[in-house]
N, C-alpha and C positions, 0 to 999 in steps of 0.2 A: 667362105663362112658356111658352116653346116646349117642345112635347113632343119626345120622341126622334124620332118619326116625322116631325114637321114639320122638325126640324133636319136629318134625313137627306135629306128631299125638297129642302130649300133647298140643301144641300150638293151634291146631284146636279145641280141646276139651275145653280149657280155653276160647277161643274166643266165642264159641257157648254157653258155660255156662254163660259168661258175658252178652250176649244178652238175654238169657233166664231170668236171674236175673233182668236185667233192666226192662223187661216186667212185671215180678212179682211185682216188687217194684212200677211200675206205677199203676198196678191194686190195690195194697194195699193202695196206696195214695188215689185213687178214692174211695175205700171202706171206708176209715177213714173219708173222706169228707162227704160222703153220710150218714154214721152212726152219725157223729157229727151234721149234719144238722137235721137229724131226731130226735135226742135226744133233740136238742135245740127247735125244733117245739113242741115236746111233753111237754117239761118243761113249755113253754109259755101257753100251754092249761090247765095247772093246774093238771097234773097227780099226783098221789100219790108219795111221796118222795122215797119210795122203788122202784117204777117203774123207776123213774129218775136215781136212783143209778145203777140199772141194765143196763139201757141204756148207762151209762157212762163206764161200764165195757167192753162192746163189742169193742168200739174204742181202749181201752187200750190193749186188746188182739191182735188186728190187728197191733197196733203200735209196740208191742213186736215182732211179726213176722217180721215186716218191719225192725226193728233194726237188727234182726238176719240175714236177707237177705242182708242188707247193709254191715254188717260185713263180710259176705262171699264174697260179691262183692269186698270189699276192698282187701281181701286176693288174689282174682283172679287177680285184677288189679296189685297188687304187684308182683305176679308171672309173669304176662306178661311183666312188667317193667324189671324184672330180666332176662327174655328171651332176651329182647332188649339189655340189658347191657352185656349179656354173663355170668352172675353169676347164672343163673338158674341151679338147680341140685346140688348146693353146700350148705351145712349147713351154715346158717348165724351166728351161734354161734361158731362152731369149725372149719369151713372151709372144713370139710371132704365131700366127695361125698355122696349125699343122694341116697340110693339104688333105682334102677329102679322100683323095686316092690313097694316101698313106694310111689314113684311118680305116678305109675300107679293107685294105690289105692286112693291117695290124691294128685292130680296134683298141688295143690297150696301149698303143704307142703314146709316150708322154713327151717325146722330143721330136722336133722337126728333123729332116734328113741331115741338114748341115750340122746341127748340134749332136746328133747321134753319131755322125762320122767323126766329129772331134772327140767325143767320149771314147769311141772305139779306138781311135789312133792313140789316145792317151793311155788306154789300157793295153795297147799292143795287139789289138785284134785287127783282122783284115776288114776293111770297109770297102764297099762298092762305090761309095761316093768319093770323088776326087777333089 
């Protein structure tokens, strides 16, 4: 079971990570806007089709990174909500306590290792848990 000090330390980490991710997402949004504007300007200048295609690729890479960061932010928001509700540290699938070591490694984890491995297997993902 999580001690009050462990819970507070994890909450502080989650809140700091939430703010960091919000900043990263803002920067990525600005980068996508700049890259898109640049690509549009080049396209109107009559660049070669291959150059325009390359210009379209850069915003897609940034958008992929942004989607990943938003998904992580969603997990962190969910963990913070669970802290407020008093359900943080319990597996959402089986209800067992998530080991402190797992939460220390992945503070936004919502499943114990056994349930995470089952979810990963069902999704066809490699799992380290046997």
